[in-house]
N, C-alpha and C positions, 0 to 999 in steps of 0.2 A: 342429556347425553353429554359426557365429558370427552374432549379430545385429548390426544396425547400431548405431552409437554413439548413445546417447540413448534407444534402445528399452528397455522394461522386460521382463526375462526372466521367463517363467512356468515354474513348477515344479509338476508334478502332485503329488498327495497321496502317491503311492507313493514317489517319489523323496525327498519331504520327510521321510517317516517313516523312510526307510532311511539317513538321515544323522545321525551323532552330532554334535549342535550344541555340545558342550563344547569348550573351547579345546584346540587340538592338531590333529593330522592327522585328516582326515575318514576315518571307517571305518564300515562297515555295522554295524547293531545285530544282536547274535547271535540275538535272538528275532524277527527280521523275518518268518520263516515262520509264526509264531503269529498275526500280524496279517493277513498277506496270503498265504494258501495259493496256491501257484503250481503250474501244471502244466508239464511239460517240453515242448519243441517236438515235433511229430509228430502223427499222426492222433489219438492218445488225448488229448493236451493241447489240441488245437484250434488250435495255431499261435499267432499274435500276439494283439493286443488286450490286454484286462485281464490275462489269464493269463500274458502273456509277461513275463519278468523283465528289468529294465534291464541293459544290457551292463556297467555299471561294478560290479555286485554280484558278488562272488566266490562260490565254492561254499559258503562258510561261511553266507552268508545264506540259501541254498537248502536247507541241511541240515535234516532233521526234528529236532524237539526231542529225541528220544531220542539221536540222535547227538551233539548238543551237550552233553547232560548226562552222557553216558557210560553205563556198564552199570548203575550204581546211582544212585538218586535220593536227595535229602536226606531223612533219616528224620523230621526234625522239621517238614517242610513249609515251611522257610524258602526265600527266593528264592535263585537261584543266585549272583547278583552282589550279595549283601546287604552286602558289605564290600569295601573296597579290596583288590586283590590284584595281584601281579606275575605275569603269565602266563608270563614267561620264567624264573621261579624254580621249581624242582621241590623239593618237600619230601621226596621219597623214597617208597619202598614198604616195607611190613612184612609178613613171612611168619610165620604162627603156626598152631597147631592148637588146637581146642577139643573137649573130650569131657565129656559129662554122664553120670556113673555113677549111674543111678537107684537101684540097690541100696544103695550106700554113701552116697548123698546128697552127692556131691562133684562139683565142677567142676574139671577138669584143664585148665590153660592152658599150652601148650608154646610159649614164645617162641623162635623159631628164628633169624631173621636179618633184617637190614634192608639195603637197597641205595639208593645215591644220595641219602643224607641231605643236608639243607641245611647248608653250612659255618657254624659258629657262632663259631669262635675266629679269632684273628689269623693263625694258620698255615694257614688254609683247611681245617681239619679240625674235629672235634667229639669230645666225650667222652660218648657217648649211653648212656642207660639207659631202661628201660621201667617204667611204673607202671600198675597195674590198679586200677580202682574199680568197684564194683557200685552202680548207680543204679536207683531212689532208695535212699538210705541214707547214714549218716554216713561221710564220706570217710576219716577217720582210723581208723575201726573196721574197714573192709574193704579197706584199701590193701595191695597186694602190690607188691614191687619187685624188679627184677633187679639183677645186678652191673653196674658201669660198665665199658665198653670204651673204652680210651684211644686218642686220636689216630687216628680212623678215621671214614670216611663209609659203610663197608660192614661194620658190626659183626656178629659171630656170637655169639649167646648160648647157644642150646641148653639153656635152663633150663625146668624144670617148676614152675609155681606152682599151688597147689591151694586152692580154697575148700571148706570143710566146712560142712555144714548147709544145703545147697542143696536145696530141696524142689520139687515139681512146680508149686506156686503161684509160686515165684520164677521158674521158667522162663517162665511165661506173661506176666509183666509187668516183669521186671528187664532192664536193659541193661548190658552190660559195656563200660566205657570204657577204652581202651588208649591211653596217652599216651607219646610219645617225647620225652625231655628231654635237655638238655645240662648236664652237671655242671660247675659253676665253684666252685673252692675259695675264691676271694677275693671273690666276689659271689654273688647269688642265682642259682639254676639257671634256665636259659632253656628255654622251651617251643618244640619243633620242630613237632610235629603230632600228631594223634590220630585214632583210629578208634572208632566206637561200633557194637557188634554186639548187636541184640536176641537174648536167649537163646532165644526161641521158634523161632528158625531152626534150633536144634539138635534132633536126634533122640536119644532115650535110647540109650546104649551104642554110638553111632556117631560116630567121630571125623570132624570136618569140618576141611578144610584151607582156609586163607585166605591170599591174597597180594594185598593191597589198598594203594592209594595213600593216603598220609597226607593229612589235611585240616587246614585252618587253624581256629583257634578264634576265634569271633566275639567281639570286645572287648565287655566288659560295659558300658563307658561309652557304647558306640554304640547298643546295643539290649538290651532285657530281654525275656524270654519268659515266658509263662504258659500253662499247659495249658488247652486249650479243647475237646479232643475227640480222636478217633482217625481216622487216615487209612484208605485202602483196605486196607493190610496190617495194620491194628490198631495202627500206630505213633501215638504222641502227636503231635498237630498243635499247633504253638505259635502264640501270639498275640504279635506284635511291637509294642513300644512304643518309639518314637523320641523322644529328648529334644528339647525345643524349642531353637532356635538361640540364643535370648536368654539361656540359662543359661550364661554365660561364666565366672563366678567359681567357684573351687573350693567355696566354702561353699554357693552356690546349687545347684551340681551334686550335692553330697553330700546335700542336703536332698531334691532330686528323686529321687535314687536310693533313699533310705530310704523315701520315700513310695510309689514304685512297687513296691519289693520287698515292703512290707507289704501292698499291695493284691493282689499276685500270690499271696502266702502265704494270705491270706484266701480268694481265689478258688479256690485249689487245695483248701483244706479243705472249702469248700462243695461243690465238684464231686465230691470223692472220698467225701464222706459225713461225718456228725458223729462217727462212731466211729473216725476216723483217729488213730492213735497213732504216736509216733516210735519207730522201731526202734533198739534199743540193743545188738544182738548176738543170738546163738543159744545154746541150751542143749540138750544131749542127755540125756534122762531115760529111765530104765528103770522100768517098773511091773510088779509081779507080786503077785497075791493068793495066799498060801500056805494051802491047805486044811489041811495038817498042823499048821502053827503058828497058824492062825486069825488072820491079820493081813496087812497090806499092807507089801510090801517096796519101798522107793523107792530107786533108784540114781541118784546124781549122777555121770554119766560124765565129761562135759567141757563146756566153753564155747568158742565161736568168735566172733572179730571183735567183742569187747566194746568199748564206748565208752571212750575214754581219759579218765580223771578227774584224773590228776596232771600236773604241769607238764613232766615228762620224756616225755610222750606215751604212758605206760603206765598200768596200774592194779595194785592189789594185791587181787585179787578173792577173795571167799569166798561161799558159798551158804547160805541159811537156808530151812528148810521149816516150814510150819505146816499143821495139819489143822483147818480151820474148819468150824463154829464151835468155838472153844476158849476157854471162859470162864476157866479156871484157867491158861491158857498153859503146859500141860504137854506139848504136842505139838511144842515147838520143838526143832529139830535144826540143827546148824551144822557146816559142813565146816572144814577147815584153810585157812589163808590162803596163796595162791600169790603170790609176790613178782614184781613188775615183768613182767607178761605180759598180753596181750589174748586169748590162746588157752590157758587153763589146763586141765589134766587132773586130775580129782579122784579118780575111781574109788572113791567112798565110798557105803555103803548105810545106810539108816535103816529101822527097823521100827516099825510102828504096829499094836499088838494090838487087833483090832476084828473084830466079826462082819461078814459080807458084806452082810447086810441093812441094818445101820447105816451102813456105808460108802457106800451108795448115795445118801445125803442129805448127804454131806460134800463139802468142796472143799479140794483140795490147793493151797496157796499156796507158790510157789517164787520167791524173790527173790535177786538178786545184788548184793553190796555191795562198795565199795572201802574197804579198811581204812586208816585214818589214825591216826597216833600223836599224842595230845594234843588231838584235836578229834573232833567227831562224824563217823562214817563216811558216805560218800557213797553214795546209792542209784544203782545203774547201770541195772537193769531187772528186770522180773518177769513171771511168767506164772501163771495160775490154771487148774487142771484140775478139772472137776467137772460136774455136771448143768447148771449155768448158764453154762458156758463156751461158746466159739464155735469152729466149724470143727474144726481138727485137735486142739485141746486137749480139746474135748468128746468127739471120736471116740476119742482115746487112753484117756480115762477109762472110757468105756462098753465098749470092747474089753477092758480089763483086768478089769472086773467080769463080763463075759460069758465070758471065757476064763481060769478059775482055773488056777494053777500054770504059766502061760505067761509068760515074761519078754518084754515088749514094749518095744522101744526106738524112740523117736521124737524128731525134732528139733522144737524150739519156738522161736518168735520172742519175744525179750525186748522189752518196750515200756517207754516212759518212765513209765507208771503202770499199775497193775493194773486190769482190767475190774471193773465193779460187783459181779460175782459173788464176788469175793475179799474184799470189805469193805475196811476201812481198813488202811493199811500199818502194820506193827508198828514200834515205836521201835527205832532202831539200837542 
């Protein structure tokens, strides 16, 4: 209906909220149903009036929020349209399997194939590969990578990547980040898309198949996130910080980013507790008290996903053990050095001759070091087992004393510093 010239047109609030006022073609807002729930025509909906949708709104505006968001919702609680996106561009899908073997403490990741990846090269194709990271944790220490498939948008990998030292505690709070990237020989590799899978969705010894669409990565310069709590599924809910528009110069932008990142780091430490230590890898230890030999047998089996300490992205690790308190420093044992690796296998055993009653008041200190020629060795991480230890370390020690002549193997997390029960670190 057209009004007479000079008359002022009136628009009701529903039509006003349903119009995107940004420059460009007029289109309905995707979340209009969240603001104005409507009922369809008929006896249940009550016909016209306020519940009747305007004729110019398409089915998209009337769809429920679940249909707009798809089968899965954002795990970190961020908004759906939190960054600019091109709805006509598809990033592709990734198909993979995950299996958590509780007996061997391993996570098996089978990267199968991808379909319809976004073209990244001038020839309209890409050279894709897949990277895996376990979060939270040091990215370099737990990164796994597939081979690169050349000139294809539908790559087939069929590769098995395995994480060792994955415990039940890791399954409850860690997230597997799967990134698909395009390899470029003459420049830096380009990011295509990613998928994040909370490990708590896996059941022990049951393979789970995934075929999920890749998602874009939110630019760091646009927003930063800090942990504020957990959502209905136990997922971490993020707090979003948008930088003010007046920070236009690169220097002011970098200062703002550093300030916000420091704030988020302090906030995370406060919320997770004062005892939070940085993870530096895992170590598999074997403990057994021999009644015949009257002593403790300590086995250094292997390490996994150690932090890289050298410029080449690797370390030259070795392990030292002490039985505290040790005034004369006679309890020191040391393994051989494994060159250029983050997943060394030692398979060495050390023996401490001691009565079982005396051993109950001792603390076993295990530290991993990076060997350097001509300078002091770098401390990678350590763990202390004894009556003053925490969680799995304390349980492993007590089980060893309560079950003589039984070899008990357990994985332990290496942290950036030893807990107070171990005392001061020894000199390298």
